[in-house]
N, C-alpha and C positions, 0 to 999 in steps of 0.2 A: 823762590819766598825769601823775603827778609824777615829776618826777626832782630827784633830790638830788648836787649834786657834794660828792667826798667831799675835806676841806679838811686831815684831820688825816694828819701826816706818820708812818707804821707802821717807817718804815727803819730806825729806830734799834733799834725793839725786835723785828723779824724778824732782823737783824746778830746779836741777843743771842740768840736763840731760834736761830740758825744755827751760832753755836759752842757751845751747850747740847749739841745735838744733832749734834755731830761735824763737822760740814759746811763745807769752807775753800772760799776762792775756786774753787780747782780740785781735782777730785774723781776718784779713779780708782774707775771702774764696773764692776771685778771681785774680787767677795772669796770666799772659801769661809766664810766666820763667822767664825775665827779668821786669817785669812792673807788680804793682801790684794797682788793682783798686777799688776804693770805692764799697762796695759790698750793692745793695739796695734789698737783700730778707730777710728772717727770720733768727732772731738769735737764736743759739743753743748754750746752757750751756751742757757741755761735762763733766758727772759722771762717775769715773770710776768702774767698777763692783768689783773692788778689795776691798776696803773700802767705796764707795759710796761719798767719797768726790767731791767737783765739780773743776776739772784739767785747765778747759780756759771756752773761750766763742768763739765762729765762727759765723762771720755774712755772710751768705750765700748769693749764688747771686741769680739776677731775668735774664728776659728775655732779658733785654739790656745788660747785661754782659756778656750774652750768644752770643749776638749778636756780641758784642765788641769782644769775644774773637774767633769767626767762623771768622770774617774780618782779624784779627790777624793772623790767621791761613793758612788763602788763599795764604795771602801774603807771610806768609813764606814758603811754598810751592814751590812758585815759584821760590825759590831759593835753597833753601834744595834738592829738587829733583834731582839737574844738577849735586851737589855734588859727587863725587865718591864714590862707595858705602866703600872701603877702608878707606877713610877719615871719612866717618861718623860712622865706626867702631871706629876707634882711638879715637872719642870723647867718643863712650860707652866706651870702656876700660878705658879713665878719670874716669868717672862715677862711673865705679864699683871698681877703686881703693878710689872714694871719700867716697863710700859704706863701703868701708874696715875699712877707718879711723873712722866713725862712727858707727860702729857696735854695740858697746856697750850699746852707749845711747838709740840710735835707739832703739835697739831689748831690752830697758827696758821699752821703750815709748809704743811699740806694747803689750807686758805682760801686763801693767799696763791701757792700755786704752782699751783691747780686754777683759783681762782676762787669757789669755792663759798661759801657765808656760815659765818661764824664758828661758827655754833651747827651747823651741818650739819659741819663740819670737827671740831670737839670731839664731835660725836655717830657719826663715822666710827673714833674712835680709842675713843669707848665701845663701839662694836661688836666692836672688837678684844678689847678688855678681855672681853665678854662670851663672845665664843666662846672665848676661852681658859678662862674659868669652866665653858662647857659642855664643852668637850673634858677638863679635869681631872677630870669626872664621867663620861665616858663610857671613860676610858681603865683604870675597873672594872667596864665592862660591854660589853666586844667579845664578846657573846654567840656562841655557835653554838644547834644543836641535837640532841637525842637521840633514836631512833627504834628500833624493835623490829626484830630480823631474822627473816626468815623460817627461818633456820636453829638449831637450838638450839644452847647455849653460845656464842653470838657474840652482840655486840655492837656497834653502827652509830651514828656519831654524823657531825658537821659542825662542824668548825672554820675559823676564817680566818686566812691568816696575811698579812704586809704585801707589796706588790709589790716596791716597789726605790725607782729614781728616779720623782720626780714632777715633771716639769715643769710650772710655771704662768707662763701667759701673760695678764697684767693689763691692765687698760686706763685710760687716763688718769682718768676722772670718779668712780673710786673708786679713786683712786693704792693704799693698804696696805690698805681693810677685806676686801676678795675675797682676796688675798694670804692674809690672816689666817685666812678661811674654811676656804682649802684645806690649806694647811701649818701649821695647829695640829690638824687632824684627823687629818692625812698622820701627822704624828711620833706624836700618841698611839697609833696604828694601827703605829708601827713604818717607816715609810716615811721618806726623805730628800728633800730638796727641791732644786730649781734653779728661779730664780725671773727672769725678763723679765718687770720690768715696763714700763711705757710709757714710751719716752723723753722725751714729751710731758712728765711729771712722775716724772723719777729722783730729786730728791733726799730726798724721802718717803720713796721705798722704802730709800735709802741709810742714810738717817736712822733706820728702823725696824731694820737690819740692825746700825745701832752700839749701838740700845738695846739688843738681846737679847744683844750679844756678849759681855758681863760673866755674863751665866747662863750662856751658853756653857763660858767658862772656867771658870767657878765649881764647876762641875758636871764636869769634865774627859769634855765632850762631845767625839769625835773630829772633827777638821776635816774639814768637806764633808758635815754634817747640813743643815745650812741654807747654801746659797750665794747667790748671785746677779750676774746678768748685764748690764749697760746694751747696748741695743742694738737697732736695727730689725728689721723682718721677716725678714733673713738669717738671724737669730738664732732668730728662732720656725722659720724652713725646717729648721735643723739638729735643733733639739729633735723636730720632728712626723716627721722620717726617720729619728732615733736610735733604733735595736731596743735598744739598751742603756735607755731612758726606755718603761715600758711603760704609765704612763699618764700624756698632757696635757691638764691643766685651760686650757681658753681662754677669753676673755671679751672680747669686744668688738663688732665687724660681723659680719654673715649672711655676706657676703662672704670675710673672714679666716676664718671659721669651717670655711667650707665647704673652704678650702682645708688648713686644720689635719685637720680630717674625712678628707678625702681623702690627703692623704700618712699618716696613722695608720693609715686601714683598710687601706691597700695592703700594711702590713710587720702587719697583724692585732692591731695595738695597741688600746688603750683611750683613748676622746676624752669629755672632760665639759665641753661646749659650753653658754656662757650667751652669747647673743646677741641680735640686736636685739628691741624690742617695737614694739608700734603699740597702744598700751591705751585704751581706750574706758570711758568709765563710763556706765551707764543710768540714768537720772532719770526715775524710773516717774510719773504721776499721784500715785500715793499717797506722794510722798516728802515727809519734812520738809526743807522747802528752808532752815530755819538750817543745816542738813546741808552745803546744796550747797556754801555758800561757801568754806570751809576745806580739802573734799574735793577739789573741781574745781582751785581758784586755785593752791592747793599743789602740787598733783598736777600742774600745766601748766608754773607757771615758777619750782618749788625747783630749785634748780643750774641754773637756767638752764634747764630743759628738758633736760637734760645726763645727765638718768637711762633706762635703760634699761625703767625703770617708768615714765617721767611718762607722764601722760595726754596725749594726743593729739587723742582725739576724742571730743564728750560727745552720747548721742543723747537726745534728749527728747520726751517724751509731746506730741502737738501739742495736748492741750487747757493746757499750761503752757507752751508753747515762750516765747512772748513773757515771758514773766512770768520763766523762768530767762534768757534773753536780757537783761532788763534789768539781772537780780542779777548777772552775770555783765562786763557792760559797767561798772557801776558799781565793783565789784570792783577791775578791772582803772585803775580812774583814780586809786584811791588807792595803787598801788603805786610802791615808792620804790626808784630804781636806783641804784647806786655801789657803794661800796668795800664789799668784802663783811665787812674785817673790824671797820666799822662797824656795830653789834647793829641800829641804828636802821633798815638799809635791806632790803629784800627781796628782792631781785634782783642778782645780780654779774654777770661777764664772760663770754661763751664763753670756751674754750680758748686759742683763738687766732684770726687772719685766714682761716685757711683755712675755720672753721668759721660766722664771720662770713658769707663767700662764699654757704658752703651754705644759710643762713640765707636771702639776700637771692634767690636763685635759686629757692629752695622757693616764698616769698611770689610772684616773678615768677609760678610755673607755675601757683600757684593764682588769680592773678587773670585768668592766661590761657583757664584752665577756667571762668570765669566765676564767682569767689569773692567774695562781695559782704564787704567790710571794713567789721567791727564797731569794730574798736581796732588802728588805725593802727601798722606797724611800722616800723622803721629804724632805721640807725645812730645812737649820743649821739656829740656831738662837742662839745669844750669844755674848761675847765679839771675835771680828777678823771676825763677819759675819754682820756686821751692814749695810751692803751692799740689804741685802735680796735676794740675787743672787746665794746664796752658795745652792746645793742641793746634793742629795745622788745617787749615781750611783747604778740602781738598774736592777736587771733581774727576768724575767717571762717566765714561759713556757707557748706557746699561739700555737696557729694556725696560718700558713701562710696565711689562705684566709680572716683572721680578718680584717674588715675595718682598725683600727688603725695598724695593721700590714703592711698591704700596702701604709700605710702612712708614709712618710718621717717627724718624729719629730726632729728638733735641739736640741736634749739633751741628754741625757747618758742613756737613755733606750736602753736596749739589751732583746731581745726576743730568745728562744730557742726552739727546736723542733727534732723533730726523722725524721729519712728513714730508708730504708729495701734494696733498691738496689740503684746504682750511677743515672739510668734513671731519677729516682724518684727524688733526691737530685737535679739534674739538673734543671729539668722541677720546683722544688719547688723554686731554684733560680733565676730562669729567670721570674715564675710565678708572679711580681709585673709592674707596671708601668713604674719605673725609669732602667735606664741599666748603672750605671756608673763604681763601682768597684766589683771585685769579686775574690776570691779565695778558693782554696782548699788545704786542709794539709794530704798528704799521701805520702807512701813511695811505691806504687806502680806505676811503669810507665804505664801502662796501663790505669790505672784511670786519670793520671795528661793527658795524650796524647787526651785520651777522652774530659776531661773539658775543654782542650784548643782548642779541634776540629769545624767547622762548627754546629756540633751538641752538642757542648755541651756550655758554658757561652756565654751568648748574651750580654755582656757589652763591653764598651770601653775598660776598663783594665781586664784582667785574670791575677791572680795570683798563682803559686805552692810552697808551704810552705813561704809563708808571709804572712803578713795580708792585709786586704783592705785598711788600711791607709798611704797617702803617696803619693808619684811620684816623681823618679829622674827627672830632666830637660832635659836628653838626647834623654827621647820618647815622644811622642806625646800625652798629657794631653785631656781627653773626655769623653764621652759614648754617647752611644745611645737611641732612645726611649724618653721620658720625660725630660732626661738629656740634649738633644737638639739638639746633633750630631756634636757640638765643637770640636775642636782640637785646642791646644794652646801650644806652650814650644817648645821641640824639634821636631825631626826628620824632616819633610816635611813641618812641622807645616806654616813655613812662608810663603810659596805659598798665604796662604787667605787673606794677607795684601798686595799682587800686583795683577795686572792683565796680562794676558797672551796676546801675540800678533804674530801672524803668520806672517813669512814674505817670499816673494819671488823678488827674484835679477833676473834680463834678464840681462848678461854680451854678450848675443850676439847680431847680428844686424838683426836680423830677431824678426819676432813673433806668433811663435807658438803658436797656442791654446791646451789648455790641453782636454784629451779623443778624439784628433785627428780632433777637429772640424776642417772644412774648411771654411775661410769667406773673399774671396779674390774681392776686389775691382778694 
């Protein structure tokens, strides 16, 4: 494995970006979009995993700040819901234009604050732009249904109305894109949003709020349509237990999602959960192995393995097992690890030292279970790696039943294993608690169709001849089992942000009852 220390000093460029995005050395983490409130919670010092440098400080919010934002959101909803959906869509279109204008500085800040590659940082902002475009079109397509009534001179139809306040809890690995998946759709649907981003990556969240603030003001949008509050799990608990928040959309670990689901369920609210993944690629004996390198390697090491769709397991047909193993080992030797702002590097850092410890513990568990190390892991030290967050992507031969293989570790650890027939491979693929993303590499149509059938992959995402990682905004994103069952982004995911209503209109002068019931007075 090749490693390169990053020697270029990006500090001056990042400082300029922070100024451009309205981020200072000290920031209030509570704003309703048009007004910023004095935060009363914990003070967070934000360090970059890229170089360990302190970027800025953010004062988080407390329960009083939360209550203020809820009240502002309730008042804003009364106005926002009455605005025609295409007008709301026009405002979202303007937000997309603003994001286009700030794509470079925001993308760099995503990379620097979170640690993902610069290309991925730009890509995350592009996802925000794309979902704005999708939401604009959606604003003219919030359709219902009409149906025939069994009663004469009656008309029946269904329509969708906004829910109210949507609470958004997002994770550090996609610090801004997942918020936009929720907020842009919620806004065109007529909802208002309160966002609790990860306290590990609050600066990019505040930057997004700053970027769209001008659009809100220029369109006389009421205060409270878009709010943000920085804080830890306590803010999430307030949101999850609050009957005034009919929908809570939460992205993160399965453990966190279960707590949110329980709290929201107790009050019969709605939750949209996007949780862990333990994603596998099946490599058939009929695979085009030229596809294997980009599909498997990027899926495993992209974002340093910190995607919910990252490839964790590769299930390889025994007839080509050694060949694929050699391809992987050779590809890993060519990986370049270093500063993610340098586009010549392939792998950046983990988010923090807690993540590094989880990585090391997982390696220890794999070795205790008898895993055969094909590509050695470890923590990198020396010039360019001062943050202590750079680790080596590693590969182990493993058994699918091992507890550590069943567990999702948010790090670049890949487990490979053999199979003999496709039924066995699909059973192995499905035999984990999570059900987010899956893929098969094959040129055999019958194998592809079997993998996609009702007896195939049990995941929310199933791909053929591409990897597990990433998703296009046009399709609904989400998974089954311990992934939570939620769907965000494209397709008809918009319906979760609205309530459905069935309407019957009698335009006659009599009142016939359904099912032919007679009730004469």
